[in-house]
C-alpha positions as CSV (number, residue, x, y, z in Angstrom):
1,X,99.2,249.9,59.1
2,X,99.1,249.6,55.3
3,X,100.0,246.4,53.4
4,X,103.5,247.7,52.6
5,X,106.6,246.1,54.2
6,X,107.7,247.9,57.3
7,X,111.3,248.6,58.0
8,X,112.3,249.7,61.5
9,X,113.8,253.2,61.5
10,X,115.8,252.4,64.6
11,X,117.5,249.0,63.8
12,X,116.6,248.3,60.2
13,X,114.7,245.0,60.9
14,X,111.6,244.1,59.0
15,X,110.1,241.8,61.7
16,X,107.0,243.5,63.3
17,X,104.2,242.3,65.5
18,X,101.1,243.9,67.2
19,X,100.2,244.2,70.8
20,X,97.4,245.8,72.9
21,X,97.3,248.0,75.9
22,X,94.0,248.1,77.7
23,X,91.0,245.8,77.2
24,X,88.0,244.4,79.0
25,X,88.6,246.0,82.4
26,X,89.3,249.6,81.3
27,X,93.0,249.7,82.6
28,X,95.0,251.4,79.9
29,X,92.1,252.3,77.7
30,X,91.8,255.8,76.2
31,X,88.4,257.4,76.7
32,X,86.7,260.7,75.8
33,X,87.7,263.6,78.1
34,X,84.1,264.6,78.7
35,X,82.8,261.1,79.4
36,X,83.9,259.9,82.9
37,X,81.8,256.7,82.7
38,X,82.9,255.6,79.2
39,X,84.8,252.3,79.0
40,X,87.0,253.7,76.3
41,X,89.0,251.8,73.8
42,X,92.3,249.8,73.9
43,X,95.4,251.0,72.0
44,X,96.9,248.7,69.3
45,X,100.7,249.0,68.9
46,X,102.6,247.8,65.8
47,X,106.2,247.4,66.9
48,X,109.6,245.9,65.9
49,X,110.2,242.4,67.3
50,X,113.9,243.0,67.5
51,X,114.3,246.4,69.3
52,X,110.7,247.4,70.4
53,X,110.5,250.6,68.3
54,X,106.8,251.5,67.8
55,X,105.8,252.0,64.2
56,X,102.2,252.9,64.9
57,X,99.6,253.3,67.6
58,X,95.9,253.0,66.8
59,X,92.7,253.3,68.9
60,X,90.9,249.9,68.4
61,X,87.4,251.4,68.5
62,X,87.4,255.0,67.2
63,X,83.6,254.9,66.9
64,X,83.5,255.4,70.7
65,X,84.7,259.0,70.2
66,X,82.0,260.1,67.7
C-alpha cells in the first residue's frame, strides 16, 4: 500500500506484514478469463500480524492482463 502507517480496522494494531498466494506452479494464481493456458499472477496480501485482517490484496503482475 502507500507509505502511510496502517492501523487495523478490526483490532487497532499497527503491525502488518505481507504474504503471497500462488506462485511458480499456478496454484492460487489469478489468470485472465479468456486465457486457459496463461500462468497468471500470484496475489499479494497485506495483513495484520495480530488478528489477520486483510488491509489490501494486489495482483503481483498486472501486466499479464493487458
